[in-house]
N, CA, C and O atoms as CSV, one atom per row, in Angstrom:
chain,resi,resn,atom,element,x,y,z
A,1,MET,N,N,-13.702,-0.059,25.064
A,1,MET,CA,C,-13.980,1.364,25.117
A,1,MET,C,C,-14.697,1.679,26.427
A,1,MET,O,O,-15.366,0.831,27.018
A,2,LEU,N,N,-14.538,2.883,26.841
A,2,LEU,CA,C,-15.228,3.326,28.047
A,2,LEU,C,C,-16.677,3.661,27.715
A,2,LEU,O,O,-16.971,4.307,26.710
A,3,GLU,N,N,-17.559,3.212,28.570
A,3,GLU,CA,C,-18.960,3.545,28.400
A,3,GLU,C,C,-19.307,4.687,29.335
A,3,GLU,O,O,-18.708,4.852,30.398
A,4,GLN,N,N,-20.283,5.468,28.915
A,4,GLN,CA,C,-20.688,6.606,29.719
A,4,GLN,C,C,-21.135,6.125,31.099
A,4,GLN,O,O,-21.878,5.151,31.218
A,5,GLY,N,N,-20.684,6.801,32.110
A,5,GLY,CA,C,-21.046,6.476,33.479
A,5,GLY,C,C,-20.056,5.561,34.172
A,5,GLY,O,O,-20.120,5.395,35.390
A,6,GLN,N,N,-19.137,4.962,33.419
A,6,GLN,CA,C,-18.129,4.110,34.048
A,6,GLN,C,C,-17.096,4.976,34.734
A,6,GLN,O,O,-16.737,6.053,34.258
A,7,GLU,N,N,-16.633,4.479,35.856
A,7,GLU,CA,C,-15.574,5.181,36.561
A,7,GLU,C,C,-14.272,4.988,35.789
A,7,GLU,O,O,-13.943,3.876,35.377
A,8,LEU,N,N,-13.547,6.063,35.599
A,8,LEU,CA,C,-12.283,5.995,34.867
A,8,LEU,C,C,-11.174,5.664,35.850
A,8,LEU,O,O,-10.687,6.521,36.588
A,9,THR,N,N,-10.791,4.398,35.836
A,9,THR,CA,C,-9.672,3.966,36.667
A,9,THR,C,C,-8.430,3.919,35.791
A,9,THR,O,O,-8.515,4.018,34.567
A,10,PHE,N,N,-7.296,3.771,36.421
A,10,PHE,CA,C,-6.043,3.701,35.674
A,10,PHE,C,C,-6.060,2.504,34.719
A,10,PHE,O,O,-5.651,2.629,33.565
A,11,ASP,N,N,-6.527,1.355,35.190
A,11,ASP,CA,C,-6.568,0.157,34.352
A,11,ASP,C,C,-7.496,0.353,33.146
A,11,ASP,O,O,-7.171,-0.081,32.040
A,12,ARG,N,N,-8.635,0.996,33.352
A,12,ARG,CA,C,-9.546,1.269,32.234
A,12,ARG,C,C,-8.935,2.267,31.259
A,12,ARG,O,O,-9.119,2.148,30.047
A,13,LEU,N,N,-8.213,3.243,31.781
A,13,LEU,CA,C,-7.529,4.216,30.928
A,13,LEU,C,C,-6.529,3.498,30.023
A,13,LEU,O,O,-6.505,3.719,28.812
A,14,VAL,N,N,-5.708,2.642,30.619
A,14,VAL,CA,C,-4.713,1.884,29.844
A,14,VAL,C,C,-5.421,1.016,28.812
A,14,VAL,O,O,-4.996,0.955,27.658
A,15,GLY,N,N,-6.493,0.346,29.215
A,15,GLY,CA,C,-7.244,-0.511,28.293
A,15,GLY,C,C,-7.851,0.274,27.146
A,15,GLY,O,O,-7.806,-0.160,25.995
A,16,ALA,N,N,-8.424,1.441,27.463
A,16,ALA,CA,C,-9.058,2.271,26.427
A,16,ALA,C,C,-8.021,2.777,25.432
A,16,ALA,O,O,-8.265,2.775,24.225
A,17,ILE,N,N,-6.876,3.205,25.927
A,17,ILE,CA,C,-5.803,3.673,25.036
A,17,ILE,C,C,-5.337,2.527,24.141
A,17,ILE,O,O,-5.143,2.720,22.941
A,18,GLY,N,N,-5.156,1.345,24.712
A,18,GLY,CA,C,-4.727,0.186,23.934
A,18,GLY,C,C,-5.737,-0.179,22.858
A,18,GLY,O,O,-5.357,-0.488,21.728
A,19,GLU,N,N,-7.018,-0.144,23.200
A,19,GLU,CA,C,-8.067,-0.483,22.242
A,19,GLU,C,C,-8.133,0.533,21.104
A,19,GLU,O,O,-8.254,0.158,19.938
A,20,VAL,N,N,-8.053,1.804,21.442
A,20,VAL,CA,C,-8.068,2.841,20.397
A,20,VAL,C,C,-6.859,2.671,19.481
A,20,VAL,O,O,-6.976,2.780,18.261
A,21,HIS,N,N,-5.708,2.404,20.072
A,21,HIS,CA,C,-4.506,2.190,19.269
A,21,HIS,C,C,-4.703,1.026,18.299
A,21,HIS,O,O,-4.393,1.151,17.115
A,22,GLN,N,N,-5.217,-0.105,18.790
A,22,GLN,CA,C,-5.414,-1.281,17.940
A,22,GLN,C,C,-6.417,-1.012,16.829
A,22,GLN,O,O,-6.193,-1.407,15.685
A,23,ARG,N,N,-7.501,-0.355,17.146
A,23,ARG,CA,C,-8.520,-0.062,16.127
A,23,ARG,C,C,-7.969,0.865,15.040
A,23,ARG,O,O,-8.186,0.633,13.851
A,24,MET,N,N,-7.264,1.902,15.449
A,24,MET,CA,C,-6.742,2.850,14.462
A,24,MET,C,C,-5.618,2.231,13.625
A,24,MET,O,O,-5.500,2.518,12.434
A,25,ALA,N,N,-4.790,1.379,14.252
A,25,ALA,CA,C,-3.732,0.693,13.503
A,25,ALA,C,C,-4.351,-0.233,12.461
A,25,ALA,O,O,-3.846,-0.326,11.343
A,26,ALA,N,N,-5.446,-0.924,12.816
A,26,ALA,CA,C,-6.121,-1.808,11.867
A,26,ALA,C,C,-6.700,-1.007,10.705
A,26,ALA,O,O,-6.615,-1.441,9.557
A,27,ARG,N,N,-7.284,0.146,10.984
A,27,ARG,CA,C,-7.815,1.005,9.917
A,27,ARG,C,C,-6.699,1.496,9.000
A,27,ARG,O,O,-6.852,1.526,7.779
A,28,ALA,N,N,-5.592,1.875,9.596
A,28,ALA,CA,C,-4.455,2.341,8.804
A,28,ALA,C,C,-3.957,1.228,7.889
A,28,ALA,O,O,-3.651,1.477,6.723
A,29,MET,N,N,-3.874,0.003,8.407
A,29,MET,CA,C,-3.418,-1.129,7.595
A,29,MET,C,C,-4.363,-1.370,6.425
A,29,MET,O,O,-3.909,-1.617,5.307
A,30,ARG,N,N,-5.664,-1.301,6.664
A,30,ARG,CA,C,-6.629,-1.488,5.570
A,30,ARG,C,C,-6.462,-0.403,4.518
A,30,ARG,O,O,-6.511,-0.685,3.321
A,31,SER,N,N,-6.265,0.835,4.957
A,31,SER,CA,C,-6.076,1.937,4.006
A,31,SER,C,C,-4.818,1.733,3.177
A,31,SER,O,O,-4.821,1.957,1.967
A,32,VAL,N,N,-3.747,1.307,3.830
A,32,VAL,CA,C,-2.497,1.051,3.112
A,32,VAL,C,C,-2.703,-0.078,2.116
A,32,VAL,O,O,-2.248,0.018,0.976
A,33,ASN,N,N,-3.382,-1.148,2.524
A,33,ASN,CA,C,-3.617,-2.267,1.620
A,33,ASN,C,C,-4.419,-1.843,0.396
A,33,ASN,O,O,-4.102,-2.255,-0.719
A,34,VAL,N,N,-5.444,-1.033,0.586
A,34,VAL,CA,C,-6.242,-0.542,-0.536
A,34,VAL,C,C,-5.366,0.302,-1.454
A,34,VAL,O,O,-5.414,0.152,-2.675
A,35,SER,N,N,-4.572,1.182,-0.872
A,35,SER,CA,C,-3.708,2.049,-1.675
A,35,SER,C,C,-2.680,1.246,-2.465
A,35,SER,O,O,-2.438,1.535,-3.637
A,36,LEU,N,N,-2.076,0.246,-1.837
A,36,LEU,CA,C,-1.084,-0.574,-2.542
A,36,LEU,C,C,-1.735,-1.396,-3.646
A,36,LEU,O,O,-1.145,-1.579,-4.711
A,37,THR,N,N,-2.935,-1.889,-3.406
A,37,THR,CA,C,-3.649,-2.639,-4.445
A,37,THR,C,C,-3.932,-1.738,-5.638
A,37,THR,O,O,-3.720,-2.137,-6.784
A,38,LEU,N,N,-4.406,-0.535,-5.378
A,38,LEU,CA,C,-4.668,0.410,-6.470
A,38,LEU,C,C,-3.386,0.777,-7.199
A,38,LEU,O,O,-3.368,0.848,-8.428
A,39,ARG,N,N,-2.310,1.012,-6.449
A,39,ARG,CA,C,-1.021,1.332,-7.064
A,39,ARG,C,C,-0.594,0.210,-7.996
A,39,ARG,O,O,-0.207,0.462,-9.137
A,40,ASN,N,N,-0.662,-1.029,-7.516
A,40,ASN,CA,C,-0.236,-2.166,-8.329
A,40,ASN,C,C,-1.110,-2.333,-9.565
A,40,ASN,O,O,-0.611,-2.678,-10.637
A,41,TRP,N,N,-2.403,-2.093,-9.425
A,41,TRP,CA,C,-3.305,-2.192,-10.564
A,41,TRP,C,C,-2.931,-1.152,-11.616
A,41,TRP,O,O,-2.854,-1.473,-12.802
A,42,PHE,N,N,-2.698,0.082,-11.195
A,42,PHE,CA,C,-2.342,1.131,-12.151
A,42,PHE,C,C,-1.005,0.844,-12.827
A,42,PHE,O,O,-0.856,1.062,-14.030
A,43,ILE,N,N,-0.041,0.359,-12.065
A,43,ILE,CA,C,1.256,0.019,-12.665
A,43,ILE,C,C,1.069,-1.069,-13.712
A,43,ILE,O,O,1.594,-0.961,-14.820
A,44,GLY,N,N,0.330,-2.108,-13.375
A,44,GLY,CA,C,0.060,-3.181,-14.330
A,44,GLY,C,C,-0.672,-2.680,-15.556
A,44,GLY,O,O,-0.368,-3.084,-16.678
A,45,TYR,N,N,-1.634,-1.802,-15.346
A,45,TYR,CA,C,-2.390,-1.220,-16.460
A,45,TYR,C,C,-1.467,-0.449,-17.392
A,45,TYR,O,O,-1.536,-0.616,-18.609
A,46,TYR,N,N,-0.609,0.387,-16.836
A,46,TYR,CA,C,0.293,1.184,-17.671
A,46,TYR,C,C,1.276,0.299,-18.429
A,46,TYR,O,O,1.573,0.564,-19.594
A,47,ILE,N,N,1.784,-0.747,-17.782
A,47,ILE,CA,C,2.700,-1.655,-18.467
A,47,ILE,C,C,1.973,-2.359,-19.606
A,47,ILE,O,O,2.505,-2.469,-20.711
A,48,GLU,N,N,0.764,-2.833,-19.343
A,48,GLU,CA,C,-0.022,-3.509,-20.384
A,48,GLU,C,C,-0.309,-2.570,-21.552
A,48,GLU,O,O,-0.184,-2.970,-22.709
A,49,GLU,N,N,-0.690,-1.333,-21.263
A,49,GLU,CA,C,-0.950,-0.369,-22.342
A,49,GLU,C,C,0.318,-0.090,-23.138
A,49,GLU,O,O,0.269,0.040,-24.361
A,50,TYR,N,N,1.440,0.003,-22.458
A,50,TYR,CA,C,2.722,0.233,-23.122
A,50,TYR,C,C,3.023,-0.922,-24.065
A,50,TYR,O,O,3.408,-0.709,-25.215
A,51,GLU,N,N,2.846,-2.148,-23.575
A,51,GLU,CA,C,3.132,-3.305,-24.408
A,51,GLU,C,C,2.155,-3.391,-25.573
A,51,GLU,O,O,2.566,-3.632,-26.708
A,52,ARG,N,N,0.881,-3.199,-25.307
A,52,ARG,CA,C,-0.134,-3.311,-26.348
A,52,ARG,C,C,0.003,-2.229,-27.401
A,52,ARG,O,O,-0.414,-2.407,-28.545
A,53,GLY,N,N,0.584,-1.118,-27.014
A,53,GLY,CA,C,0.760,-0.015,-27.952
A,53,GLY,C,C,1.827,-0.302,-28.988
A,53,GLY,O,O,1.977,0.463,-29.941
A,54,GLY,N,N,2.570,-1.379,-28.826
A,54,GLY,CA,C,3.555,-1.758,-29.815
A,54,GLY,C,C,4.911,-1.120,-29.637
A,54,GLY,O,O,5.828,-1.418,-30.403
A,55,VAL,N,N,5.077,-0.247,-28.646
A,55,VAL,CA,C,6.357,0.411,-28.441
A,55,VAL,C,C,7.353,-0.627,-27.934
A,55,VAL,O,O,7.127,-1.246,-26.895
A,56,TYR,N,N,8.421,-0.816,-28.638
A,56,TYR,CA,C,9.449,-1.789,-28.286
A,56,TYR,C,C,8.851,-3.192,-28.085
A,56,TYR,O,O,9.357,-3.975,-27.280
A,57,ARG,N,N,7.804,-3.494,-28.800
A,57,ARG,CA,C,7.108,-4.760,-28.591
A,57,ARG,C,C,8.043,-5.963,-28.757
A,57,ARG,O,O,7.953,-6.918,-27.986
A,58,ALA,N,N,8.915,-5.932,-29.724
A,58,ALA,CA,C,9.796,-7.067,-29.966
A,58,ALA,C,C,10.727,-7.308,-28.788
A,58,ALA,O,O,11.064,-8.452,-28.483
A,59,GLU,N,N,11.137,-6.247,-28.132
A,59,GLU,CA,C,12.059,-6.393,-27.011
A,59,GLU,C,C,11.354,-6.551,-25.673
A,59,GLU,O,O,12.012,-6.711,-24.645
A,60,TYR,N,N,10.040,-6.510,-25.670
A,60,TYR,CA,C,9.301,-6.523,-24.410
A,60,TYR,C,C,9.706,-7.702,-23.527
A,60,TYR,O,O,10.033,-7.526,-22.354
A,61,GLY,N,N,9.681,-8.896,-24.099
A,61,GLY,CA,C,10.006,-10.082,-23.318
A,61,GLY,C,C,11.478,-10.190,-22.989
A,61,GLY,O,O,11.869,-11.009,-22.157
A,62,GLN,N,N,12.295,-9.380,-23.626
A,62,GLN,CA,C,13.736,-9.498,-23.456
A,62,GLN,C,C,14.315,-8.497,-22.472
A,62,GLN,O,O,15.535,-8.444,-22.317
A,63,GLY,N,N,13.503,-7.711,-21.811
A,63,GLY,CA,C,14.148,-6.814,-20.871
A,63,GLY,C,C,13.337,-5.646,-20.367
A,63,GLY,O,O,13.870,-4.802,-19.646
A,64,LEU,N,N,12.052,-5.564,-20.723
A,64,LEU,CA,C,11.276,-4.415,-20.258
A,64,LEU,C,C,11.277,-4.325,-18.736
A,64,LEU,O,O,11.495,-3.252,-18.174
A,65,MET,N,N,11.031,-5.459,-18.067
A,65,MET,CA,C,10.938,-5.419,-16.607
A,65,MET,C,C,12.278,-5.042,-15.982
A,65,MET,O,O,12.316,-4.266,-15.027
A,66,ALA,N,N,13.366,-5.575,-16.504
A,66,ALA,CA,C,14.689,-5.228,-15.970
A,66,ALA,C,C,14.998,-3.763,-16.213
A,66,ALA,O,O,15.529,-3.081,-15.337
A,67,GLU,N,N,14.671,-3.282,-17.392
A,67,GLU,CA,C,14.915,-1.870,-17.710
A,67,GLU,C,C,14.054,-0.957,-16.843
A,67,GLU,O,O,14.524,0.067,-16.347
A,68,LEU,N,N,12.786,-1.340,-16.665
A,68,LEU,CA,C,11.903,-0.562,-15.791
A,68,LEU,C,C,12.437,-0.535,-14.365
A,68,LEU,O,O,12.458,0.519,-13.729
A,69,ALA,N,N,12.869,-1.688,-13.859
A,69,ALA,CA,C,13.385,-1.761,-12.493
A,69,ALA,C,C,14.587,-0.853,-12.319
A,69,ALA,O,O,14.684,-0.133,-11.325
A,70,THR,N,N,15.496,-0.882,-13.268
A,70,THR,CA,C,16.693,-0.037,-13.192
A,70,THR,C,C,16.318,1.438,-13.208
A,70,THR,O,O,16.824,2.226,-12.409
A,71,GLU,N,N,15.440,1.799,-14.112
A,71,GLU,CA,C,15.030,3.206,-14.240
A,71,GLU,C,C,14.281,3.678,-12.988
A,71,GLU,O,O,14.526,4.779,-12.497
A,72,LEU,N,N,13.378,2.854,-12.480
A,72,LEU,CA,C,12.597,3.237,-11.304
A,72,LEU,C,C,13.472,3.336,-10.058
A,72,LEU,O,O,13.234,4.189,-9.203
A,73,GLN,N,N,14.472,2.481,-9.945
A,73,GLN,CA,C,15.400,2.572,-8.818
A,73,GLN,C,C,16.132,3.907,-8.847
A,73,GLN,O,O,16.418,4.480,-7.795
A,74,GLY,N,N,16.435,4.406,-10.037
A,74,GLY,CA,C,17.049,5.706,-10.178
A,74,GLY,C,C,16.158,6.844,-9.694
A,74,GLY,O,O,16.631,7.942,-9.401
A,75,HIS,N,N,14.859,6.561,-9.617
A,75,HIS,CA,C,13.876,7.541,-9.132
A,75,HIS,C,C,13.508,7.293,-7.672
A,75,HIS,O,O,12.576,7.898,-7.142
A,76,GLY,N,N,14.260,6.388,-7.027
A,76,GLY,CA,C,14.013,6.131,-5.616
A,76,GLY,C,C,12.916,5.123,-5.339
A,76,GLY,O,O,12.471,4.998,-4.199
A,77,LEU,N,N,12.465,4.394,-6.367
A,77,LEU,CA,C,11.432,3.391,-6.186
A,77,LEU,C,C,12.073,2.017,-6.269
A,77,LEU,O,O,12.909,1.762,-7.136
A,78,SER,N,N,11.679,1.138,-5.364
A,78,SER,CA,C,12.215,-0.220,-5.418
A,78,SER,C,C,11.094,-1.194,-5.105
A,78,SER,O,O,10.024,-0.808,-4.634
A,79,GLY,N,N,11.354,-2.436,-5.371
A,79,GLY,CA,C,10.369,-3.483,-5.057
A,79,GLY,C,C,9.309,-3.567,-6.073
A,79,GLY,O,O,8.406,-4.396,-5.955
């Protein structure tokens, strides 16, 4: 980063832009990771509550995940 009183040369400008880019990209990655972790936790929670609630409990092991995957793909969600 540029410190107050430093002369702004072209090389320092390029360096400062690169550093800001790297810092902000790292922050964005951390935010995405937190969001994906929370998303996965909520999905797991909802699946567990669904199973524990007894709805289709007998068939749970026989196809819930495949059925969920098919249905979610129809909603534009994959992976």
